[in-house]
N, C-alpha and C positions, 0 to 999 in steps of 0.2 A: 896548168892554170897560169903560170907566169907568162908564157908566150902570148896567151890570150889577153892578159892584162896589158902587156907592152903594146900589142897591136891596137887595143882599144884606147890606150893613152895616146898613141900616135894619132888616132882619129880625133880625140879630144883636142890635141895640140893643133891640128889643122883647123878645127872649128874655132878655137880661140884666136888663132892667127888671122883667120878670115873675118870674124865678127868684131874682134877687139884690138887686133894688132899688137898684142902683148908679146914681149920677148918671153920665151919659155925654154926650159931645159928638161929633157927626159933623163932621169936617173934610173939606171937599170939595177936589178938586185946584185948584191955583192956579199962578201963574208960579213961585212959590218951591218948592212941593211938588207933584210930579206924581201922587202917590198919594192915594187916599181913606184916611182913618184914623178909626177910632172910638177915642176916648180915654175910658176909664172911670176914675172916681175911686173907688179902693178904700177900704174902711174902714181905719183905722189898724190895723196888724198887731201882732204880738207885741212889736215894739220901739217901738210907739206913735208912729211917724212917718208923715207924709203919703206916699202912694204912688199910682201910677196904672198902668194897663194899657193898652197901645196894641195895637190890632188892625188889621192892614193886609193886604190881599191882595198876595202876592208876584207881581211881574210875570213872566208866562210867555209863551212863544211859542205862540200859539193854534194854529198849524199843527202843532206837535209834540205838544202836550198838549191833547187834545180833550175828555176826559171829566171831568177834575177841576180844581178850583181849590184853591189853598193859602192859608190864612189864618194869618198869623203872630201869635202872642201874644207880647208883649214887655214886660218890666218891668225897671226899674232898682231894685236893692235900696237902699232909702234909708239914708243915714247910714253907708255902707260904702265909703269911698274909700281908696285905697292910693297912697302916694307913688310906689312902684315895684312893678310886678307881678313879683315874684321867682318863682323856680322852686317854692318851697314853696306859694305861692298857686296857681300853675298846677296843681301836683300835687293840691292839695285840691279845686279845682274839677273837675278831670278825674275824680278818685276819686268825688266826690259825683254828678257827672253820669252816671257809669256805673251808679249804684245807684238813681237816681230812676225812679219809674214813668213820669213825664211831664215833659218839659222838660229843658233842659240849661243849665248855668251857664257864663258866659264873662266875659272882661274886655272892657269897653266903654270907648271913649275913653281908653285907657291907665290909668285909675285907678278905674273904677267896676265893680261886679259886676252883671251882668244875667242874667236868666233868659229863655229863649226856647223856644217850642214851635211846631210847624207843624201845623195842623189841616187835613186834606184833606176835601173833600166834593164831591159831584157838581155839575157845571155845570148839569145838566138837571133836577135835583130840588130840592124845597124843603129847607131845612135842618131836620134832625130836632131839634126843640127839646129833648127829653129827653136825647138823646145829647150834644148840644152843652153843655147845662147840666152834665151829669155830668163831661164832659171838662174844662170850665172849673173845676169844683169841685176836681177832682184837681190841676189846675195850681196853683190858689190854695193848696191844702193843701201842695204841694211848696214853694211860695214861702214860706209861713209857717214850715214846719218847718226849712228850712235858713237862713232869714234870721237866726234867733237864733244858730245855730252860726257862720255867717260873720261876723256882727257881733262876736261874742266873739273870734273869730280876728283880725279887723281891729283890735280894741282891745287885743290882746295878753293877753286873759284866758285863752285856751287856746292850746295849741301845735298845730301841724299834726299831730303824732303823736296828740294827744288826739282831734282830729276824725277822723282816719283809723281809729282804733281804735273809735270810738263811732258810726260811721255804719252 
């Protein structure tokens, strides 16, 4: 399975380089990390901070799941850490996640906000370059649109009520 993952991540890398021109690095499995990961360096977003996107195949039982593979898109929103993930933050993330076209927001490592989406595709067919690029574009748009709102909330510039009424 790992060889297949690496080969498909190489295909994804080519698609990303063609459509987005992002710098990317393929990390192969090791003793420390058992999964192959493609790390893409994203352009600075609306909040002008460094950010990246990790693409990793989710481990599945091949006996149960025969036709599809699941590729996780995962990114930490830069510059948005919280000392305590209180109920207001959880409510805001849930409210936004219910309204996004693609991806959902969550709390990662107790104090960071992350966005995640799982992209399914066939194990037996090549990746559809246009479909993948369009899906990734929508994911990145979601990341950009809500990064500003969540950063403003994290910095106390807007209240939870402001976000909830303006999403």
